[in-house]
C-alpha positions in Angstrom: -44.7 -5.9 17.6 -42.2 -3.2 16.7 -39.1 -3.0 18.8 -39.3 0.2 20.6 -35.6 0.9 20.3 -35.8 0.7 16.5 -38.6 3.2 16.4 -36.6 5.9 18.1 -34.2 8.3 16.5 -31.0 6.4 15.6 -28.0 7.0 17.9 -25.2 8.3 15.6 -22.0 6.7 16.8 -18.5 7.1 15.3 -16.4 3.9 15.8 -12.6 4.0 15.5 -9.6 1.8 16.3 -6.3 3.2 17.6 -4.5 0.8 15.3 -3.9 0.9 11.6 -2.3 -2.5 11.4 -3.9 -4.9 9.0 -5.8 -7.6 10.9 -5.4 -5.6 14.2 -7.1 -7.4 17.1 -8.5 -4.0 18.2 -10.0 -3.4 14.8 -11.5 -6.9 14.8 -13.0 -6.2 18.2 -14.3 -2.8 17.0 -16.0 -4.4 13.9 -17.7 -7.0 16.1 -18.9 -4.3 18.5 -20.1 -2.1 15.7 -22.3 -4.9 14.5 -23.8 -5.1 18.0 -24.4 -1.3 18.0 -26.3 -1.6 14.7 -28.4 -4.5 16.1 -29.3 -2.1 19.0 -30.5 0.4 16.4 -27.5 2.7 16.2 -26.3 4.4 13.0 -22.6 3.6 13.0 -19.7 5.1 11.0 -16.5 3.1 11.0 -13.5 5.4 10.6 -10.3 3.7 9.5 -7.5 6.0 10.8 -5.2 4.6 8.1 -7.3 6.6 5.6 -6.7 9.9 7.6 -2.9 10.1 7.7 -1.6 13.2 9.4 2.0 14.2 10.5 3.0 13.9 14.1 1.6 17.0 15.8 4.2 19.8 15.9 3.3 23.4 16.7 5.9 24.8 14.3 4.6 22.7 11.5 1.0 23.8 12.3 2.1 27.5 12.3 4.0 27.1 9.0 1.6 24.9 7.0 -1.6 25.0 8.8 -3.6 21.9 9.8 -3.5 18.9 7.5 -6.4 18.4 5.2 -7.5 15.2 7.1 -7.9 17.2 10.3 -10.9 19.0 8.9 -12.4 15.6 7.7 -12.0 14.1 11.2 -13.3 17.2 13.0 -16.4 17.0 10.8 -16.9 13.3 11.6 -16.6 14.0 15.3 -19.1 16.9 15.1 -21.6 14.8 13.2 -21.8 12.0 15.8 -23.1 12.1 19.3 -21.3 9.0 20.5 -17.9 7.5 20.2 -16.8 3.9 20.3 -13.0 3.6 20.6 -11.0 0.4 20.5 -7.7 1.4 22.0 -4.6 -0.8 21.8 -2.2 -0.7 24.7 1.4 0.3 23.9 3.8 0.1 27.0 0.8 0.6 29.3 -0.4 3.6 27.5 -2.2 4.9 24.4 -0.9 4.3 20.8 0.8 7.2 19.0 -1.7 7.0 16.2 -4.7 7.5 18.5 -3.0 10.2 20.6 -2.0 12.1 17.4 -5.5 11.9 16.0 -7.0 13.2 19.3 -4.4 16.0 19.4 -5.0 17.2 15.8 -8.8 17.1 16.2 -8.4 19.2 19.4 -6.6 22.0 17.7 -8.4 25.3 17.0 -9.5 26.1 13.5 -11.6 29.1 12.2 -15.0 28.8 13.8 -14.1 26.6 16.7 -11.9 26.8 19.8 -10.3 23.4 19.4 -12.0 20.9 21.8 -15.5 21.8 20.6 -15.8 18.6 18.5 -15.4 16.6 21.8 -17.6 18.4 24.2 -20.7 16.6 25.3 -19.9 13.5 23.3 -20.5 10.1 25.0 -17.8 7.5 24.6 -17.4 3.8 25.3 -14.0 2.2 25.5 -12.8 -1.2 24.3 -9.4 -2.9 24.2 -8.0 -6.2 22.9 -4.6 -7.7 23.6 -2.8 -11.0 23.4 -1.8 -10.6 27.0 -3.7 -11.4 30.2 -5.0 -7.9 31.0 -6.5 -7.3 27.6 -5.1 -3.7 27.2 -6.8 -2.6 30.4 -3.9 -0.3 31.5 -4.0 1.8 28.4 -7.7 2.5 28.8 -7.1 4.6 31.9 -5.0 7.0 29.8 -7.6 7.2 27.0 -10.3 7.9 29.6 -8.2 10.7 31.2 -7.5 12.4 27.9 -11.1 12.2 26.6 -12.5 13.4 30.0 -10.1 16.4 29.9 -11.5 17.3 26.4 -15.1 17.3 27.7 -16.2 13.8 26.6 -18.5 11.9 28.9 -16.9 8.4 29.1 -19.1 5.6 30.3 -17.7 3.9 33.5 -18.4 0.5 31.9 -15.6 -0.7 29.6 -14.4 -3.9 28.0 -10.9 -5.4 27.8 -10.4 -8.6 25.9 -7.4 -10.7 27.0 -5.8 -13.4 24.9 -7.5 -11.9 21.9 -5.6 -13.9 19.3 -8.0 -16.8 19.9 -11.1 -14.7 20.8 -12.8 -14.5 17.4 -14.7 -17.1 15.3 -14.3 -17.5 11.6 -17.1 -15.0 10.9 -15.3 -12.3 12.9 -17.6 -12.5 15.9 -16.6 -13.2 19.5 -16.3 -16.9 20.1 -16.9 -16.8 23.9 -20.5 -16.1 24.8 -19.7 -14.4 28.1 -17.3 -12.1 26.4 -19.8 -11.3 23.7 -22.5 -10.6 26.3 -20.1 -8.1 28.0 -19.4 -6.3 24.7 -23.1 -6.2 23.9 -23.9 -4.8 27.3 -21.4 -2.0 26.7 -22.8 -1.3 23.3 -26.4 -1.2 24.6 -25.3 1.2 27.4 -23.7 3.5 24.8 -26.7 3.5 22.5 -29.1 4.2 25.4 -26.9 7.0 26.7 -26.6 8.6 23.3 -30.3 8.4 22.7 -31.0 10.1 26.1 -28.5 12.8 25.2 -30.0 13.4 21.7 -33.5 13.6 23.1 
């Protein structure tokens, strides 16, 4: 019998990590979650922000030189996907400069759009991983607030992974079954929400 989920239009989801650090815990969590999204029938694009370098947003720089080339690439990626999966590291109880700068540049107006249009109506799910006991939970509140302001529908369900240094197995999956079930539940909720929105 064919799995009903797989017979439906694939949910297009853009997955990105707010860290460019090699072997980042959040990037590892994102890859594990992206595999779960694909198992649920989603079409996933993993975007490595290290490949989309942009200067720190500065209005004078924007007026003088225009937006960086990578802004157009990222705006196109955001427009082309109905869902977002974001693994957001916590820096000093808040969002990372890399992720905030990316969000800011993509929100800037360019010919043909008013700025926030690549965000409006998107559905997002949030993840975080941290070596600490809270798993990056405090930073997720800020990510949620920013995305909501831009018109993103952020799922109330989220997943924070504490003590993440020992959370992964040799294959890159989540070693703890309960944790894996929580991430899978979040991924399933995102896929279902995106499919409903696309339909």
